[in-house]
SEDODREN-891362 format. One record per atom (N, C-alpha, C): z, y negated, x; residue number from 1; atom name. Coordinates in nm, 2 decimals. Layout:
N
[rec [Z Y X] NUM 'CA']
...
END
This chain:
183
[rec [8.16 4.52 -14.37] 1 'N']
[rec [8.02 4.58 -14.36] 1 'CA']
[rec [7.93 4.52 -14.47] 1 'C']
[rec [7.81 4.48 -14.43] 2 'N']
[rec [7.72 4.42 -14.53] 2 'CA']
[rec [7.65 4.53 -14.61] 2 'C']
[rec [7.60 4.48 -14.72] 3 'N']
[rec [7.53 4.57 -14.81] 3 'CA']
[rec [7.40 4.63 -14.75] 3 'C']
[rec [7.34 4.55 -14.67] 4 'N']
[rec [7.22 4.60 -14.60] 4 'CA']
[rec [7.25 4.72 -14.50] 4 'C']
[rec [7.37 4.71 -14.43] 5 'N']
[rec [7.41 4.82 -14.35] 5 'CA']
[rec [7.45 4.94 -14.43] 5 'C']
[rec [7.51 4.92 -14.55] 6 'N']
[rec [7.54 5.03 -14.64] 6 'CA']
[rec [7.41 5.10 -14.68] 6 'C']
[rec [7.31 5.02 -14.71] 7 'N']
[rec [7.18 5.08 -14.76] 7 'CA']
[rec [7.11 5.16 -14.64] 7 'C']
[rec [7.12 5.11 -14.52] 8 'N']
[rec [7.07 5.19 -14.40] 8 'CA']
[rec [7.15 5.32 -14.39] 8 'C']
[rec [7.28 5.31 -14.40] 9 'N']
[rec [7.36 5.43 -14.39] 9 'CA']
[rec [7.33 5.53 -14.50] 9 'C']
[rec [7.30 5.48 -14.62] 10 'N']
[rec [7.26 5.57 -14.73] 10 'CA']
[rec [7.13 5.64 -14.70] 10 'C']
[rec [7.03 5.57 -14.64] 11 'N']
[rec [6.91 5.63 -14.61] 11 'CA']
[rec [6.93 5.74 -14.50] 11 'C']
[rec [7.01 5.71 -14.40] 12 'N']
[rec [7.04 5.81 -14.30] 12 'CA']
[rec [7.12 5.93 -14.36] 12 'C']
[rec [7.21 5.90 -14.46] 13 'N']
[rec [7.28 6.01 -14.52] 13 'CA']
[rec [7.19 6.11 -14.59] 13 'C']
[rec [7.10 6.05 -14.67] 14 'N']
[rec [7.01 6.14 -14.75] 14 'CA']
[rec [6.91 6.21 -14.66] 14 'C']
[rec [6.88 6.16 -14.54] 15 'N']
[rec [6.80 6.23 -14.44] 15 'CA']
[rec [6.88 6.33 -14.36] 15 'C']
[rec [7.01 6.33 -14.37] 16 'N']
[rec [7.10 6.42 -14.30] 16 'CA']
[rec [7.12 6.38 -14.15] 16 'C']
[rec [7.11 6.26 -14.12] 17 'N']
[rec [7.12 6.21 -13.99] 17 'CA']
[rec [7.25 6.13 -13.96] 17 'C']
[rec [7.35 6.13 -14.05] 18 'N']
[rec [7.47 6.05 -14.03] 18 'CA']
[rec [7.57 6.13 -13.95] 18 'C']
[rec [7.66 6.05 -13.89] 19 'N']
[rec [7.77 6.12 -13.82] 19 'CA']
[rec [7.89 6.13 -13.92] 19 'C']
[rec [8.00 6.19 -13.87] 20 'N']
[rec [8.12 6.21 -13.96] 20 'CA']
[rec [8.18 6.07 -13.98] 20 'C']
[rec [8.18 5.99 -13.88] 21 'N']
[rec [8.25 5.85 -13.90] 21 'CA']
[rec [8.16 5.77 -14.00] 21 'C']
[rec [8.03 5.78 -13.99] 22 'N']
[rec [7.95 5.70 -14.08] 22 'CA']
[rec [7.96 5.75 -14.23] 22 'C']
[rec [7.98 5.88 -14.25] 23 'N']
[rec [8.00 5.93 -14.38] 23 'CA']
[rec [8.14 5.89 -14.43] 23 'C']
[rec [8.24 5.88 -14.34] 24 'N']
[rec [8.37 5.83 -14.38] 24 'CA']
[rec [8.36 5.69 -14.42] 24 'C']
[rec [8.28 5.61 -14.35] 25 'N']
[rec [8.26 5.47 -14.39] 25 'CA']
[rec [8.20 5.46 -14.53] 25 'C']
[rec [8.10 5.54 -14.56] 26 'N']
[rec [8.04 5.54 -14.69] 26 'CA']
[rec [8.14 5.58 -14.80] 26 'C']
[rec [8.22 5.68 -14.77] 27 'N']
[rec [8.32 5.72 -14.87] 27 'CA']
[rec [8.42 5.61 -14.90] 27 'C']
[rec [8.46 5.54 -14.79] 28 'N']
[rec [8.56 5.43 -14.81] 28 'CA']
[rec [8.50 5.32 -14.88] 28 'C']
[rec [8.37 5.29 -14.86] 29 'N']
[rec [8.30 5.18 -14.93] 29 'CA']
[rec [8.29 5.21 -15.08] 29 'C']
[rec [8.25 5.33 -15.11] 30 'N']
[rec [8.23 5.37 -15.25] 30 'CA']
[rec [8.36 5.39 -15.32] 30 'C']
[rec [8.48 5.40 -15.25] 31 'N']
[rec [8.61 5.41 -15.32] 31 'CA']
[rec [8.65 5.27 -15.37] 31 'C']
[rec [8.59 5.16 -15.32] 32 'N']
[rec [8.63 5.03 -15.37] 32 'CA']
[rec [8.58 5.01 -15.52] 32 'C']
[rec [8.64 4.90 -15.58] 33 'N']
[rec [8.60 4.88 -15.72] 33 'CA']
[rec [8.48 4.78 -15.73] 33 'C']
[rec [8.47 4.69 -15.64] 34 'N']
[rec [8.35 4.59 -15.65] 34 'CA']
[rec [8.24 4.64 -15.57] 34 'C']
[rec [8.14 4.71 -15.63] 35 'N']
[rec [8.02 4.76 -15.57] 35 'CA']
[rec [7.90 4.70 -15.64] 35 'C']
[rec [7.80 4.65 -15.57] 36 'N']
[rec [7.69 4.59 -15.63] 36 'CA']
[rec [7.62 4.69 -15.73] 36 'C']
[rec [7.55 4.64 -15.83] 37 'N']
[rec [7.49 4.72 -15.93] 37 'CA']
[rec [7.38 4.82 -15.88] 37 'C']
[rec [7.31 4.77 -15.78] 38 'N']
[rec [7.20 4.86 -15.73] 38 'CA']
[rec [7.25 4.97 -15.64] 38 'C']
[rec [7.38 4.97 -15.61] 39 'N']
[rec [7.44 5.08 -15.53] 39 'CA']
[rec [7.53 5.17 -15.62] 39 'C']
[rec [7.55 5.14 -15.74] 40 'N']
[rec [7.64 5.21 -15.83] 40 'CA']
[rec [7.60 5.35 -15.86] 40 'C']
[rec [7.47 5.38 -15.85] 41 'N']
[rec [7.42 5.51 -15.88] 41 'CA']
[rec [7.47 5.61 -15.77] 41 'C']
[rec [7.51 5.57 -15.65] 42 'N']
[rec [7.56 5.66 -15.55] 42 'CA']
[rec [7.71 5.68 -15.55] 42 'C']
[rec [7.78 5.60 -15.63] 43 'N']
[rec [7.92 5.61 -15.63] 43 'CA']
[rec [7.98 5.75 -15.68] 43 'C']
[rec [7.92 5.81 -15.78] 44 'N']
[rec [7.98 5.94 -15.83] 44 'CA']
[rec [7.97 6.05 -15.72] 44 'C']
[rec [7.86 6.04 -15.64] 45 'N']
[rec [7.85 6.14 -15.53] 45 'CA']
[rec [7.96 6.13 -15.43] 45 'C']
[rec [7.99 6.02 -15.39] 46 'N']
[rec [8.10 6.00 -15.29] 46 'CA']
[rec [8.24 6.01 -15.35] 46 'C']
[rec [8.26 5.98 -15.47] 47 'N']
[rec [8.39 6.00 -15.54] 47 'CA']
[rec [8.41 6.15 -15.56] 47 'C']
[rec [8.31 6.22 -15.58] 48 'N']
[rec [8.32 6.37 -15.59] 48 'CA']
[rec [8.36 6.43 -15.46] 48 'C']
[rec [8.30 6.38 -15.35] 49 'N']
[rec [8.33 6.43 -15.22] 49 'CA']
[rec [8.48 6.40 -15.19] 49 'C']
[rec [8.53 6.29 -15.22] 50 'N']
[rec [8.67 6.25 -15.20] 50 'CA']
[rec [8.76 6.34 -15.27] 50 'C']
[rec [8.73 6.37 -15.40] 51 'N']
[rec [8.81 6.46 -15.48] 51 'CA']
[rec [8.81 6.60 -15.43] 51 'C']
[rec [8.69 6.65 -15.39] 52 'N']
[rec [8.68 6.79 -15.34] 52 'CA']
[rec [8.75 6.80 -15.20] 52 'C']
[rec [8.76 6.70 -15.12] 53 'N']
[rec [8.82 6.70 -14.99] 53 'CA']
[rec [8.97 6.72 -15.01] 53 'C']
[rec [9.03 6.68 -15.12] 54 'N']
[rec [9.17 6.68 -15.14] 54 'CA']
[rec [9.22 6.82 -15.18] 54 'C']
[rec [9.13 6.91 -15.23] 55 'N']
[rec [9.16 7.04 -15.27] 55 'CA']
[rec [9.20 7.13 -15.15] 55 'C']
[rec [9.31 7.19 -15.16] 56 'N']
[rec [9.35 7.28 -15.05] 56 'CA']
[rec [9.32 7.42 -15.08] 56 'C']
[rec [9.24 7.48 -15.00] 57 'N']
[rec [9.20 7.62 -15.02] 57 'CA']
[rec [9.30 7.72 -14.96] 57 'C']
[rec [9.33 7.83 -15.02] 58 'N']
[rec [9.43 7.92 -14.97] 58 'CA']
[rec [9.37 7.99 -14.84] 58 'C']
[rec [9.46 8.04 -14.76] 59 'N']
[rec [9.42 8.11 -14.64] 59 'CA']
[rec [9.35 8.24 -14.68] 59 'C']
[rec [9.25 8.26 -14.61] 60 'N']
[rec [9.17 8.38 -14.64] 60 'CA']
[rec [9.19 8.48 -14.52] 60 'C']
[rec [9.24 8.60 -14.56] 61 'N']
[rec [9.27 8.70 -14.46] 61 'CA']
[rec [9.19 8.82 -14.49] 61 'C']
[rec [9.09 8.85 -14.41] 62 'N']
[rec [9.00 8.96 -14.43] 62 'CA']
[rec [9.07 9.10 -14.42] 62 'C']
[rec [9.17 9.10 -14.33] 63 'N']
[rec [9.24 9.23 -14.31] 63 'CA']
[rec [9.33 9.27 -14.43] 63 'C']
[rec [9.38 9.17 -14.50] 64 'N']
[rec [9.45 9.19 -14.62] 64 'CA']
[rec [9.36 9.25 -14.73] 64 'C']
[rec [9.24 9.20 -14.74] 65 'N']
[rec [9.15 9.25 -14.84] 65 'CA']
[rec [9.10 9.39 -14.81] 65 'C']
[rec [9.07 9.42 -14.69] 66 'N']
[rec [9.02 9.55 -14.66] 66 'CA']
[rec [9.12 9.65 -14.62] 66 'C']
[rec [9.24 9.60 -14.58] 67 'N']
[rec [9.35 9.68 -14.53] 67 'CA']
[rec [9.33 9.71 -14.38] 67 'C']
[rec [9.44 9.72 -14.31] 68 'N']
[rec [9.43 9.73 -14.17] 68 'CA']
[rec [9.38 9.87 -14.13] 68 'C']
[rec [9.40 9.97 -14.22] 69 'N']
[rec [9.35 10.10 -14.19] 69 'CA']
[rec [9.22 10.13 -14.26] 69 'C']
[rec [9.13 10.04 -14.25] 70 'N']
[rec [9.00 10.06 -14.32] 70 'CA']
[rec [8.93 10.18 -14.27] 70 'C']
[rec [8.87 10.26 -14.36] 71 'N']
[rec [8.81 10.38 -14.31] 71 'CA']
[rec [8.66 10.36 -14.31] 71 'C']
[rec [8.59 10.45 -14.24] 72 'N']
[rec [8.45 10.45 -14.24] 72 'CA']
[rec [8.40 10.50 -14.37] 72 'C']
[rec [8.29 10.45 -14.42] 73 'N']
[rec [8.24 10.50 -14.55] 73 'CA']
[rec [8.20 10.65 -14.54] 73 'C']
[rec [8.22 10.72 -14.64] 74 'N']
[rec [8.20 10.87 -14.64] 74 'CA']
[rec [8.05 10.89 -14.66] 74 'C']
[rec [7.99 10.98 -14.59] 75 'N']
[rec [7.85 11.02 -14.61] 75 'CA']
[rec [7.86 11.15 -14.68] 75 'C']
[rec [7.79 11.16 -14.79] 76 'N']
[rec [7.79 11.28 -14.87] 76 'CA']
[rec [7.65 11.35 -14.85] 76 'C']
[rec [7.66 11.46 -14.79] 77 'N']
[rec [7.54 11.54 -14.76] 77 'CA']
[rec [7.50 11.62 -14.88] 77 'C']
[rec [7.37 11.64 -14.90] 78 'N']
[rec [7.32 11.72 -15.01] 78 'CA']
[rec [7.34 11.87 -14.97] 78 'C']
[rec [7.39 11.95 -15.06] 79 'N']
[rec [7.42 12.09 -15.03] 79 'CA']
[rec [7.28 12.16 -15.02] 79 'C']
[rec [7.28 12.28 -14.96] 80 'N']
[rec [7.16 12.36 -14.94] 80 'CA']
[rec [7.11 12.40 -15.08] 80 'C']
[rec [7.19 12.44 -15.17] 81 'N']
[rec [7.15 12.48 -15.30] 81 'CA']
[rec [7.08 12.37 -15.38] 81 'C']
[rec [7.13 12.25 -15.36] 82 'N']
[rec [7.07 12.14 -15.43] 82 'CA']
[rec [6.94 12.10 -15.37] 82 'C']
[rec [6.93 12.11 -15.24] 83 'N']
[rec [6.81 12.08 -15.17] 83 'CA']
[rec [6.70 12.19 -15.21] 83 'C']
[rec [6.74 12.31 -15.22] 84 'N']
[rec [6.64 12.42 -15.26] 84 'CA']
[rec [6.59 12.39 -15.40] 84 'C']
[rec [6.68 12.35 -15.49] 85 'N']
[rec [6.64 12.31 -15.63] 85 'CA']
[rec [6.54 12.20 -15.63] 85 'C']
[rec [6.56 12.10 -15.54] 86 'N']
[rec [6.47 11.99 -15.53] 86 'CA']
[rec [6.33 12.04 -15.48] 86 'C']
[rec [6.33 12.13 -15.38] 87 'N']
[rec [6.20 12.18 -15.33] 87 'CA']
[rec [6.13 12.26 -15.44] 87 'C']
[rec [6.20 12.34 -15.51] 88 'N']
[rec [6.14 12.43 -15.62] 88 'CA']
[rec [6.08 12.34 -15.73] 88 'C']
[rec [6.15 12.24 -15.77] 89 'N']
[rec [6.10 12.16 -15.88] 89 'CA']
[rec [5.98 12.08 -15.84] 89 'C']
[rec [5.98 12.04 -15.71] 90 'N']
[rec [5.86 11.96 -15.67] 90 'CA']
[rec [5.74 12.06 -15.66] 90 'C']
[rec [5.76 12.18 -15.61] 91 'N']
[rec [5.65 12.28 -15.61] 91 'CA']
[rec [5.60 12.31 -15.75] 91 'C']
[rec [5.69 12.33 -15.84] 92 'N']
[rec [5.66 12.36 -15.98] 92 'CA']
[rec [5.58 12.24 -16.04] 92 'C']
[rec [5.62 12.12 -16.02] 93 'N']
[rec [5.54 12.01 -16.07] 93 'CA']
[rec [5.40 12.00 -16.01] 93 'C']
[rec [5.39 12.03 -15.88] 94 'N']
[rec [5.26 12.03 -15.82] 94 'CA']
[rec [5.17 12.13 -15.88] 94 'C']
[rec [5.22 12.25 -15.90] 95 'N']
[rec [5.14 12.36 -15.97] 95 'CA']
[rec [5.10 12.33 -16.11] 95 'C']
[rec [5.19 12.26 -16.18] 96 'N']
[rec [5.16 12.22 -16.32] 96 'CA']
[rec [5.05 12.12 -16.32] 96 'C']
[rec [5.05 12.03 -16.23] 97 'N']
[rec [4.94 11.93 -16.22] 97 'CA']
[rec [4.81 12.00 -16.19] 97 'C']
[rec [4.81 12.10 -16.09] 98 'N']
[rec [4.69 12.17 -16.06] 98 'CA']
[rec [4.64 12.25 -16.17] 98 'C']
[rec [4.72 12.32 -16.25] 99 'N']
[rec [4.68 12.39 -16.36] 99 'CA']
[rec [4.62 12.30 -16.47] 99 'C']
[rec [4.68 12.19 -16.49] 100 'N']
[rec [4.63 12.09 -16.59] 100 'CA']
[rec [4.49 12.05 -16.55] 100 'C']
[rec [4.47 12.02 -16.42] 101 'N']
[rec [4.33 11.97 -16.38] 101 'CA']
[rec [4.23 12.09 -16.40] 101 'C']
[rec [4.27 12.21 -16.36] 102 'N']
[rec [4.18 12.32 -16.37] 102 'CA']
[rec [4.15 12.35 -16.52] 102 'C']
[rec [4.24 12.34 -16.61] 103 'N']
[rec [4.22 12.36 -16.75] 103 'CA']
[rec [4.12 12.26 -16.81] 103 'C']
[rec [4.14 12.13 -16.76] 104 'N']
[rec [4.05 12.03 -16.81] 104 'CA']
[rec [3.91 12.05 -16.76] 104 'C']
[rec [3.89 12.09 -16.64] 105 'N']
[rec [3.75 12.12 -16.59] 105 'CA']
[rec [3.69 12.24 -16.66] 105 'C']
[rec [3.78 12.34 -16.68] 106 'N']
[rec [3.73 12.46 -16.75] 106 'CA']
[rec [3.68 12.43 -16.89] 106 'C']
[rec [3.75 12.35 -16.96] 107 'N']
[rec [3.71 12.31 -17.10] 107 'CA']
[rec [3.59 12.23 -17.10] 107 'C']
[rec [3.57 12.14 -17.00] 108 'N']
[rec [3.45 12.06 -16.98] 108 'CA']
[rec [3.33 12.15 -16.96] 108 'C']
[rec [3.34 12.25 -16.87] 109 'N']
[rec [3.23 12.34 -16.85] 109 'CA']
[rec [3.20 12.42 -16.97] 109 'C']
[rec [3.30 12.47 -17.04] 110 'N']
[rec [3.28 12.55 -17.17] 110 'CA']
[rec [3.21 12.46 -17.27] 110 'C']
[rec [3.25 12.33 -17.29] 111 'N']
[rec [3.18 12.24 -17.38] 111 'CA']
[rec [3.04 12.22 -17.35] 111 'C']
[rec [3.01 12.21 -17.22] 112 'N']
[rec [2.87 12.19 -17.18] 112 'CA']
[rec [2.78 12.31 -17.21] 112 'C']
[rec [2.84 12.43 -17.19] 113 'N']
[rec [2.76 12.55 -17.22] 113 'CA']
[rec [2.74 12.56 -17.37] 113 'C']
[rec [2.84 12.53 -17.45] 114 'N']
[rec [2.83 12.54 -17.59] 114 'CA']
[rec [2.73 12.44 -17.64] 114 'C']
[rec [2.72 12.32 -17.59] 115 'N']
[rec [2.62 12.22 -17.63] 115 'CA']
[rec [2.48 12.27 -17.60] 115 'C']
[rec [2.47 12.33 -17.48] 116 'N']
[rec [2.33 12.38 -17.45] 116 'CA']
[rec [2.29 12.49 -17.54] 116 'C']
[rec [2.38 12.58 -17.59] 117 'N']
[rec [2.35 12.69 -17.68] 117 'CA']
[rec [2.31 12.63 -17.82] 117 'C']
[rec [2.39 12.53 -17.86] 118 'N']
[rec [2.36 12.48 -17.99] 118 'CA']
[rec [2.23 12.40 -18.01] 118 'C']
[rec [2.18 12.35 -17.90] 119 'N']
[rec [2.05 12.27 -17.90] 119 'CA']
[rec [1.93 12.36 -17.88] 119 'C']
[rec [1.95 12.49 -17.86] 120 'N']
[rec [1.84 12.58 -17.84] 120 'CA']
[rec [1.76 12.60 -17.96] 120 'C']
[rec [1.63 12.64 -17.95] 121 'N']
[rec [1.54 12.66 -18.06] 121 'CA']
[rec [1.56 12.80 -18.11] 121 'C']
[rec [1.53 12.81 -18.24] 122 'N']
[rec [1.54 12.94 -18.31] 122 'CA']
[rec [1.40 13.00 -18.30] 122 'C']
[rec [1.39 13.13 -18.27] 123 'N']
[rec [1.26 13.20 -18.26] 123 'CA']
[rec [1.23 13.27 -18.39] 123 'C']
[rec [1.33 13.31 -18.47] 124 'N']
[rec [1.31 13.38 -18.60] 124 'CA']
[rec [1.28 13.28 -18.71] 124 'C']
[rec [1.17 13.28 -18.77] 125 'N']
[rec [1.14 13.18 -18.88] 125 'CA']
[rec [1.22 13.20 -19.00] 125 'C']
[rec [1.26 13.32 -19.03] 126 'N']
[rec [1.34 13.35 -19.15] 126 'CA']
[rec [1.48 13.29 -19.13] 126 'C']
[rec [1.54 13.31 -19.01] 127 'N']
[rec [1.67 13.25 -18.98] 127 'CA']
[rec [1.67 13.10 -18.98] 127 'C']
[rec [1.56 13.05 -18.93] 128 'N']
[rec [1.54 12.90 -18.92] 128 'CA']
[rec [1.53 12.85 -19.07] 128 'C']
[rec [1.46 12.92 -19.16] 129 'N']
[rec [1.45 12.87 -19.29] 129 'CA']
[rec [1.58 12.87 -19.36] 129 'C']
[rec [1.66 12.98 -19.34] 130 'N']
[rec [1.79 12.99 -19.41] 130 'CA']
[rec [1.89 12.88 -19.36] 130 'C']
[rec [1.89 12.85 -19.23] 131 'N']
[rec [1.97 12.75 -19.18] 131 'CA']
[rec [1.93 12.61 -19.23] 131 'C']
[rec [1.80 12.59 -19.24] 132 'N']
[rec [1.75 12.46 -19.29] 132 'CA']
[rec [1.79 12.44 -19.44] 132 'C']
[rec [1.78 12.55 -19.51] 133 'N']
[rec [1.81 12.55 -19.66] 133 'CA']
[rec [1.96 12.52 -19.67] 133 'C']
[rec [2.04 12.59 -19.59] 134 'N']
[rec [2.19 12.56 -19.60] 134 'CA']
[rec [2.22 12.42 -19.57] 134 'C']
[rec [2.16 12.36 -19.47] 135 'N']
[rec [2.18 12.22 -19.43] 135 'CA']
[rec [2.14 12.13 -19.54] 135 'C']
[rec [2.02 12.15 -19.60] 136 'N']
[rec [1.97 12.07 -19.70] 136 'CA']
[rec [2.06 12.08 -19.83] 136 'C']
[rec [2.11 12.19 -19.86] 137 'N']
[rec [2.20 12.21 -19.97] 137 'CA']
[rec [2.33 12.13 -19.95] 137 'C']
[rec [2.38 12.13 -19.83] 138 'N']
[rec [2.50 12.06 -19.80] 138 'CA']
[rec [2.48 11.91 -19.81] 138 'C']
[rec [2.36 11.86 -19.77] 139 'N']
[rec [2.33 11.72 -19.78] 139 'CA']
[rec [2.31 11.68 -19.93] 139 'C']
[rec [2.25 11.77 -20.01] 140 'N']
[rec [2.23 11.75 -20.15] 140 'CA']
[rec [2.36 11.74 -20.22] 140 'C']
[rec [2.45 11.83 -20.19] 141 'N']
[rec [2.58 11.82 -20.26] 141 'CA']
[rec [2.66 11.69 -20.23] 141 'C']
[rec [2.65 11.65 -20.11] 142 'N']
[rec [2.71 11.52 -20.08] 142 'CA']
[rec [2.64 11.40 -20.14] 142 'C']
[rec [2.51 11.41 -20.16] 143 'N']
[rec [2.44 11.31 -20.22] 143 'CA']
[rec [2.47 11.30 -20.37] 143 'C']
[rec [2.48 11.42 -20.43] 144 'N']
[rec [2.52 11.42 -20.57] 144 'CA']
[rec [2.65 11.36 -20.60] 144 'C']
[rec [2.75 11.39 -20.51] 145 'N']
[rec [2.88 11.33 -20.52] 145 'CA']
[rec [2.87 11.18 -20.52] 145 'C']
[rec [2.79 11.13 -20.43] 146 'N']
[rec [2.77 10.98 -20.42] 146 'CA']
[rec [2.70 10.92 -20.54] 146 'C']
[rec [2.61 11.00 -20.60] 147 'N']
[rec [2.55 10.95 -20.72] 147 'CA']
[rec [2.65 10.93 -20.84] 147 'C']
[rec [2.74 11.03 -20.85] 148 'N']
[rec [2.84 11.02 -20.95] 148 'CA']
[rec [2.93 10.90 -20.93] 148 'C']
[rec [2.96 10.87 -20.81] 149 'N']
[rec [3.04 10.76 -20.78] 149 'CA']
[rec [2.97 10.63 -20.81] 149 'C']
[rec [2.84 10.63 -20.78] 150 'N']
[rec [2.75 10.51 -20.81] 150 'CA']
[rec [2.75 10.48 -20.96] 150 'C']
[rec [2.74 10.59 -21.04] 151 'N']
[rec [2.74 10.57 -21.19] 151 'CA']
[rec [2.87 10.51 -21.23] 151 'C']
[rec [2.99 10.55 -21.17] 152 'N']
[rec [3.11 10.48 -21.21] 152 'CA']
[rec [3.11 10.34 -21.17] 152 'C']
[rec [3.05 10.30 -21.06] 153 'N']
[rec [3.03 10.17 -21.02] 153 'CA']
[rec [2.95 10.09 -21.11] 153 'C']
[rec [2.85 10.15 -21.17] 154 'N']
[rec [2.76 10.08 -21.27] 154 'CA']
[rec [2.84 10.04 -21.39] 154 'C']
[rec [2.93 10.13 -21.44] 155 'N']
[rec [3.01 10.10 -21.56] 155 'CA']
[rec [3.11 9.99 -21.52] 155 'C']
[rec [3.16 9.99 -21.40] 156 'N']
[rec [3.25 9.88 -21.36] 156 'CA']
[rec [3.18 9.75 -21.36] 156 'C']
[rec [3.06 9.75 -21.31] 157 'N']
[rec [2.98 9.63 -21.31] 157 'CA']
[rec [2.95 9.58 -21.45] 157 'C']
[rec [2.93 9.66 -21.55] 158 'N']
[rec [2.91 9.62 -21.68] 158 'CA']
[rec [3.03 9.56 -21.74] 158 'C']
[rec [3.15 9.62 -21.71] 159 'N']
[rec [3.27 9.56 -21.76] 159 'CA']
[rec [3.30 9.42 -21.69] 159 'C']
[rec [3.26 9.41 -21.57] 160 'N']
[rec [3.28 9.28 -21.50] 160 'CA']
[rec [3.20 9.17 -21.56] 160 'C']
[rec [3.07 9.21 -21.60] 161 'N']
[rec [2.99 9.11 -21.67] 161 'CA']
[rec [3.04 9.06 -21.80] 161 'C']
[rec [3.10 9.16 -21.88] 162 'N']
[rec [3.16 9.12 -22.00] 162 'CA']
[rec [3.28 9.03 -21.98] 162 'C']
[rec [3.36 9.06 -21.88] 163 'N']
[rec [3.48 8.97 -21.84] 163 'CA']
[rec [3.43 8.83 -21.81] 163 'C']
[rec [3.32 8.82 -21.74] 164 'N']
[rec [3.27 8.69 -21.70] 164 'CA']
[rec [3.23 8.61 -21.82] 164 'C']
[rec [3.17 8.69 -21.92] 165 'N']
[rec [3.12 8.62 -22.05] 165 'CA']
[rec [3.24 8.57 -22.12] 165 'C']
[rec [3.35 8.65 -22.12] 166 'N']
[rec [3.47 8.61 -22.19] 166 'CA']
[rec [3.53 8.48 -22.13] 166 'C']
[rec [3.53 8.48 -21.99] 167 'N']
[rec [3.58 8.37 -21.92] 167 'CA']
[rec [3.50 8.24 -21.95] 167 'C']
[rec [3.37 8.26 -21.96] 168 'N']
[rec [3.28 8.14 -21.99] 168 'CA']
[rec [3.31 8.10 -22.14] 168 'C']
[rec [3.33 8.19 -22.23] 169 'N']
[rec [3.36 8.16 -22.37] 169 'CA']
[rec [3.49 8.08 -22.38] 169 'C']
[rec [3.59 8.13 -22.30] 170 'N']
[rec [3.72 8.06 -22.30] 170 'CA']
[rec [3.71 7.92 -22.25] 170 'C']
[rec [3.63 7.90 -22.14] 171 'N']
[rec [3.61 7.77 -22.08] 171 'CA']
[rec [3.54 7.67 -22.18] 171 'C']
[rec [3.44 7.72 -22.25] 172 'N']
[rec [3.37 7.64 -22.35] 172 'CA']
[rec [3.47 7.61 -22.47] 172 'C']
[rec [3.54 7.70 -22.51] 173 'N']
[rec [3.64 7.68 -22.62] 173 'CA']
[rec [3.74 7.58 -22.58] 173 'C']
[rec [3.79 7.58 -22.46] 174 'N']
[rec [3.89 7.48 -22.41] 174 'CA']
[rec [3.83 7.35 -22.40] 174 'C']
[rec [3.70 7.34 -22.36] 175 'N']
[rec [3.64 7.20 -22.35] 175 'CA']
[rec [3.62 7.15 -22.49] 175 'C']
[rec [3.60 7.23 -22.59] 176 'N']
[rec [3.58 7.18 -22.73] 176 'CA']
[rec [3.71 7.14 -22.79] 176 'C']
[rec [3.82 7.21 -22.76] 177 'N']
[rec [3.95 7.18 -22.82] 177 'CA']
[rec [4.01 7.06 -22.75] 177 'C']
[rec [4.00 7.05 -22.61] 178 'N']
[rec [4.06 6.94 -22.54] 178 'CA']
[rec [3.95 6.88 -22.45] 178 'C']
[rec [3.87 6.79 -22.50] 179 'N']
[rec [3.76 6.74 -22.42] 179 'CA']
[rec [3.80 6.65 -22.30] 179 'C']
[rec [3.92 6.59 -22.32] 180 'N']
[rec [3.97 6.49 -22.21] 180 'CA']
[rec [4.01 6.57 -22.08] 180 'C']
[rec [4.04 6.69 -22.09] 181 'N']
[rec [4.08 6.77 -21.97] 181 'CA']
[rec [3.96 6.79 -21.87] 181 'C']
[rec [3.84 6.78 -21.92] 182 'N']
[rec [3.73 6.81 -21.83] 182 'CA']
[rec [3.65 6.69 -21.79] 182 'C']
[rec [3.71 6.57 -21.80] 183 'N']
[rec [3.65 6.45 -21.76] 183 'CA']
[rec [3.68 6.42 -21.62] 183 'C']
END
């Protein structure tokens, strides 16, 4: 058989259009030792097939595996008590979800009413004056606390300036002692 015929058979083989006798011809051809270089890449495939064809598989008997007296699978039915528990838990879960939704809406309505009441105007001028005084005292105490903190920040800023002066002094001193380092 010529190499051109082998190449045609290879094309048919990879397309899945070869017969059993043509595949046998390909296996016999690639079992030889002198194969052209351009066909050597196909040799391992056919050598593998020859090796696998020689392996003898043991007889497979399905009745031995399953047993001749194979039984039908058992169906386990849920008992009535278990079924009742399932129904009760599902009803309880549904009620819990409904109560949660109702609680959420009730709190939302209560918050809306509370916000309407808190934005109402005061009609008693004395009460309005007292509430305004209390609010301003609260703001004043918070502002005084902030001022104390700002004074601490001022002392920190002064210390930072002195540290920068010391660093500048050290840099000048180093340049005087070792002038070559700053060139």
